[in-house]
N, C-alpha and C positions, 0 to 999 in steps of 0.2 A: 545428519539432516534426514528428514522424512522423505518419502517418495512423493515429490510434488509434480505438478503438471509440467509438460514440456512443449516446446514450439510445435505447432500444428494441432494441439489439443483445443477443443472448444473450452472457452472460459466458463466456469460454472456461474449460474445466475446467483444473485444475492439480493437481500433486502435488509438494510440495517440503518439505524439513525446516523445522520451526519452531524457535523459540528453545530449546525443551526437547528437541529432537532427534526429536520425533514427526513423522510425515508428515501434513501438512494438505492437504485437497482442497476444491475448491469445494463438493462435495456435503456436506461436514461442516457447512456453514452453511445448507443448504436448510431452509426454514421460518422463517428470520429474515433480516433485512436485513444486508448486509455493507458496511462502509466499508473499501474496499481501496485503500490509498494507497501509491504508488510514490515512493521518495525516493532521492536519489543515494548517500548514504554515512552510515554510523553516526558519531555524535559530532562532526559538523561543525556550525558555528553555526546555519545555517538548518534543517538536519534535526533538530537538538536542539530548537529552538524549536517546530518543527512537531509532533514527537513529544510534547513536554511539553504543548502545547496540547490535543492529542487525549487525552492521559492525564488532564488536568484536567477534560475534558468527558465522559470515558468513562461516568461514572455516569448522566448525563442521556442520552447516546447509547444506552446499554443500556436505559434506561427507555423509550426509543422503539422498542425491539425490534431494535436493531442491534448487531452485533459489529464490532470494529476489527481489521484485519490490515495490518501494515506490510510492505512488500516492497522489498528492495534486494539487491545482488549480494554483500554480505559474507556470510561463513559463519556458522554457528551460534555459534562461540566469540566472534566480534566482536559478534553480536547479544546474547549473554548479558552481555557486559561493558557494552554500551550500556543494556540493560534494567536491570541492577543499579545502574549509576551514576545513572540518572535515574528509578528506581522506576517503570518503564513497566508498565502493567497490562493489556497486550494482547500477543499473539504477534507476532513478526517472522518473515517467511519468508525463508529463505536461497536466493536465486535466483542462485546463483554462475555459471551459464552464460547468464543472461539469457533463459532459455526462457520464463518467465512474462511478463517484460517484452515480449518479442517477440510473444507471443500477444495481448497487450493493445495492441500497437502503440506502446509507450513506450520502446523501445530506441533510437529515433531512426532516421533514414534519411539517405541521402547521405553526405557527408563527415563530418557531425556524428554520424551513426549509427555510422560506422566508428570514429571516435574514441571514442565511448561504449563500443563493444564492446571496444576495446583496453584502455581504462582501467576497464572493467566498471562502468559506472554507467547508471542509467535516467533518464528525464525525471521531473520532479516533477509527477505527475498523480494525482488521486483519483477513483475510480469508486465510485458507490453502486449496489449491486446489490440487487434486491428478493428477496423470499422464494422466488420461482420461478427465480431465476438470470438475470434480465434486468437490464441496466444502466438505471437511471432517471436518474442525474445524472453529469455529468463536470465536475470542477473542474480546469481546465487550468493555472491559474497560482495555486496556493494562496497565501494570505497566511499565511506560516508562523507568526508569533506569535499569530494569531487563527484558525487553521484549525479548531479545535474549534467555534467559533461558526459558521463557514461551513458545516461539516457539519451542525450542528443546524438551520440555516436550510433546508438542502436536504432534511433528513428530514421 
């Protein structure tokens, strides 16, 4: 894995299109916690299990003052299909050029990073960001089917 951010680091700002085409920024989540998870690709088995686990835990995550934002390199049309097919109840960010993944250090490094940039996928890493924009937790190797529980334990 690449060298990504760690607890205590400020979360890098971003601006990218979300599922509905609106532009989301880190500042839009200021004042509440943010569960920002990077995943490789829409509609693949592991990514689907991870997204559905977060979907199922979203009410409890929200009750703890946090929003969820998924980030991958597919465009908004792919994200819309993924969201509709699995009834996802949170936005997905279209990071088509991996700008956000690179800012968070999850685009990979070395030969693996080069391959990731060619096939346009990020590492699977979740960052929990506090109300002031600082990273409080990093989940490096999420348990996809149980990721909602992992996030709740970190909140």
